[in-house]
Steps between C-alpha positions, in 0.01 A plus 500: 500500500390758748369708220278213380348447844425866541338512161275203591389667824428818312281315254302339783440838662389651173262215420345518852536128555605410853680184606192287610552127495275295270296196613642160423362157411155613386294181470151431372294218661167354383367216715154418378303826547764664721721733296772708669837666441788513751848656517802554724649825635807507726516865622147606569462824696191632685416721204551225241196381300444304182292575194344197328394543140297231321486533124397287205223441252213548752579841653735637764513523879734718711512460878741585786591279794764477773494118493720280287208335323175593335180299428383524140199264528239775525636652179528178296156357592306822472377420150509254217728735298767493768519127573514441125774770464878528498677675794833618642605678823768758585612601851670832587649610834435856621664709774361849544496664159750257350439161347699206374505328170183293424561126505260286293370151571450225250191517282208273587152401378218252571415480131688197373467627139715807575877492523646603837789411724263360764188307399262484799236230547206442731442194715243259361174527698367205706391205285322166557473191283176322595420151381160432345330226297630619163852588612600805704425871526761770547373784720713814517434810708473790258794734580296800394277420801748321728770773516381823659739717291374353172138521611533872585712592196341705221450264206282448196192280496677270256770405751535123530695225666616216278665179615632185339507149653751244373477127570635178356193487277516851351452868576179688578434871526228714658434873559266690734403863542567732793147432632564126547615403844612148405626380166427134418633264234392136449767248398445149369718208602510144365322241709723375778760775443634705785327835496784750527622808313866592448492879475265797515580833333304824512486856364311820546414674173285790392298289258569713193878555475825318554560609860543216748599467862652160556450270799761261631450146384370253760448120525491208502157450654294183550125471538326465836150369561210731443447764762132409500587186694694708749214747527253221566731347759541839664122548514455156656765574760337834583160335541645230726682764702180703540309189614769411754502854638120498525502167686764627741298814569183296560682261736647792694156660533347169615774445757460851629123458532546161675753653739256774589224242559703278734624782715337483848236753557595760757350441844229758554539721796271404789184702501465681828203377699222755514467668830178411676311804602311432814135594482451455871380814663566623840168421663586732781437791261126422522430417132200269547478410130798266514471383866488130551159380606491289809294187469428484875127452562363731768196392696193726487485761775200492729431810707320425827392700796460315826237746623268432208273202488517231240211651308672832484820326393320345206365839406847643520631221282219559256586865502857418412385271220274769359598805290802581718635147469568527124699817532678363804608198300629711213711704738615200701555264203870582452556424863285186496694364199840610629547749214629797693868412506743245609529682830199314627585163637875576525498711811725756333268799493281452807475873561391566143246218513337636815473841335336350194257307720405812685444685172273227374314495828451874484359471150260233611387710794436800278295294260296345783436843649385639166269211437378508863412867470304430186301238687454710810773332702785675686785254414783459752430700808763334717811298459464122490846359444558147380789300353462326162737230365596609141693177433854382560480622858435866402256665737298810410314739729142569393193678627149367528161664505322553821 
């Protein structure tokens, strides 16, 4: 007994095969387009990995993973040759440089004309049965366009999708190419009969051989009203909705504008009253251009000398009314009309008024002397003082001729 065990160990050492456990329960799954293989392993170590080998009639694939499953979809749906082919999978455990025995899965295929342990099928694409005047129309989404994997797979131009519709009144069949997005088939029904189909079956085929990928049977299916009615109803609803939204927007804008109109206008700030700039001048500064003119009438001044006879007085008056009189009036006119300043008549500037009177008197004397010299007369040769009433009780000192 001991000799037999030792001999077995010796054979293992010579063959270089280590004691690595093999995977268990290797299973193949194909749900529609999802194809995967899974397994179990009880004593996995950090250095343990698994080699997945896919073999069959459409080539081979070898890949390593540390998981307990592997997705085969990218391999199966890569081309028309592969999804029409026959396949199997083996899984091997590896630890360092040693490996276990390879455990195979069951064989599988999507081609229902090939013999395999697992026959995979695809789900039937979306289908509608639409009622029309003559009967009904079956509309099927073309799987070569509907499924991304089939659309991207490498395939011949002759690839087609064929489907069969069965009803109580017979079977009908139709096929479409890979370029068709929707496959349609018209079915006739007796008048008054319920427009329904019992089953729908479909296949992918290359168009020239006997290779087929089968779809799962679906049904029953009854007709619905034409989608054109639904489309028209949808359009009407959209138009009504757009009109309602437009009316609401217009009403909101109108209300907003009305609200802005009825709002009270803000009270304007009071405008400050303009400051009045006084144009009154200080008449004490002696600006005669803007001095108020007194309207007091001053009586004419008559210069008399008691020592002169009445005849001489008339001559003197005539002398005053002659050439000297005009100049005298020009000089004395501001005083006669009260145009000097407001000081006259108010008693405010009595000293200034007396000075002005003296200045005027001096001017008159000088003019009389000059004119007297021209006529051979001597003018004033002595002082003859008299008082003259200038108006408003103002008295002026004057001089008379001899």
